C-alpha positions in Angstrom: -0.2 -29.1 13.8 2.1 -28.2 11.1 3.0 -24.5 10.0 4.4 -24.5 6.7 6.3 -21.3 4.6 4.1 -20.7 1.5 6.8 -20.7 -1.3 5.0 -21.7 -4.4 2.1 -20.2 -6.2 -0.2 -23.2 -5.1 0.8 -22.4 -1.5 -0.4 -19.0 -1.9 -3.3 -19.9 -3.4 -4.3 -22.2 -0.7 -3.8 -19.1 1.9 -6.1 -16.8 0.1 -9.4 -17.6 1.3 -8.2 -17.1 4.9 -6.4 -13.6 3.8 -9.6 -12.7 2.2 -11.4 -13.3 5.4 -9.5 -10.5 6.8 -8.9 -8.3 3.9 -12.2 -8.2 1.9 -11.6 -5.0 0.2 -9.0 -6.9 -2.1 -9.7 -9.2 -5.0 -8.2 -12.7 -4.9 -6.3 -11.7 -7.9 -4.6 -8.7 -6.5 -4.0 -10.2 -3.2 -1.9 -13.0 -4.8 -0.4 -10.4 -6.8 0.8 -8.2 -3.9 2.1 -11.2 -2.0 4.1 -12.8 -4.6 5.6 -8.9 -5.1 6.2 -8.7 -1.3 7.9 -12.3 -1.1 10.1 -11.2 -3.9 10.9 -7.8 -2.6 10.1 -7.1 0.7 11.3 -10.1 2.9 7.5 -10.8 3.2 6.9 -14.4 4.7 3.5 -16.0 4.4 3.1 -19.1 6.4 0.2 -21.2 7.1 -1.4 -24.0 9.1 -0.9 -27.0 7.0 -3.8 -29.6 7.5 -3.8 -31.4 4.4 -6.5 -29.7 2.8 -7.0 -27.7 -0.4 -7.6 -24.4 1.8 -5.1 -23.2 4.7 -7.3 -22.7 7.9 -5.0 -20.2 8.8 -2.5 -17.7 7.8 0.1 -15.4 9.0 2.2 -13.0 7.0 5.3 -11.0 8.4 8.4 -9.4 7.6 11.9 -8.7 9.3 12.4 -5.0 9.7 15.3 -2.7 11.4 13.4 0.4 13.0 15.1 3.3 14.9 12.9 2.9 17.7 12.6 -1.1 18.1 15.6 -2.8 16.4 15.6 -5.8 14.8 11.7 -6.4 14.7 9.4 -9.1 13.1 6.2 -7.2 12.1 3.0 -9.0 11.5 1.2 -7.5 8.5 -1.7 -10.3 8.7 -3.2 -13.0 11.0 -6.1 -14.5 9.6 -8.3 -17.8 10.5 -11.4 -18.9 8.4 -14.6 -18.4 10.4 -15.6 -22.2 10.6 -11.7 -22.8 11.7 -11.9 -20.3 14.6 -11.1 -21.7 18.1 -8.9 -24.6 17.2 -5.4 -22.9 18.5 -4.5 -22.1 14.8 -3.9 -18.6 15.3 -2.1 -19.4 18.7 0.1 -21.8 16.6 1.2 -19.1 14.0 1.8 -16.9 16.7 3.9 -19.1 18.7 6.0 -20.1 15.2 6.5 -16.4 14.5 7.8 -15.5 18.0 10.3 -18.6 17.5 11.3 -17.3 14.3 12.0 -13.8 16.0 13.9 -15.4 18.5 16.4 -17.5 16.4 16.7 -14.7 14.3 17.8 -12.4 17.0 14.9 -9.8 16.8 14.3 -7.7 19.6 10.6 -7.9 19.4 7.4 -8.7 17.2 4.9 -6.2 16.7 1.6 -5.9 15.1 -1.3 -3.3 14.6 -5.0 -4.5 14.9 -8.2 -2.7 14.0 -10.1 -1.4 17.1 -13.8 -3.0 16.8 -15.9 -5.5 18.3 -15.1 -8.0 15.4 -11.4 -7.8 16.5 -12.0 -8.4 20.0 -11.0 -12.0 20.2 -7.8 -11.4 18.5 -7.2 -8.5 21.0 -7.4 -11.1 23.6 -5.1 -13.5 22.0 -2.5 -10.8 21.5 -2.8 -10.2 25.2 -2.9 -13.5 26.1 0.7 -14.1 24.3 2.0 -11.3 26.3 2.0 -8.6 23.4 1.1 -4.9 25.0 -0.9 -2.1 23.5 2.2 0.3 22.8 1.1 2.9 20.7 -1.8 4.2 18.5 -1.4 3.6 14.7 -2.3 6.8 12.5 -3.1 6.5 8.8 -3.4 8.9 5.9 -5.0 7.5 2.9 -3.7 9.7 -0.4 
């Protein structure tokens, strides 16, 4: 199983179906523009399972941040697998890849937020199996 960093427009396009499975409120065009902006300006990394098909079956988006409370941190923005590709270990492999990136770059932790609803319970089991802990509640105010 090969994990590849999306660098070109074509790579990002391959990742969009899996990303939009998690973020259906976005259009492909808007997601593409946001990803390319974040890659250029916000240290955003998009990695995917490269199985030599035209569409990546699973993707992970993350960035390195320095936070007062946790120090150097990799924050995972998105982890998503296409519905028909679930159960094949892709998300687990992507998490392992990011955890190793964090170790290699001297991070103190890896963190993420996950929605609280039954559709996310499989993801929660994966995070707990990877030894993530539930450390806080995330509060949001839409403006």
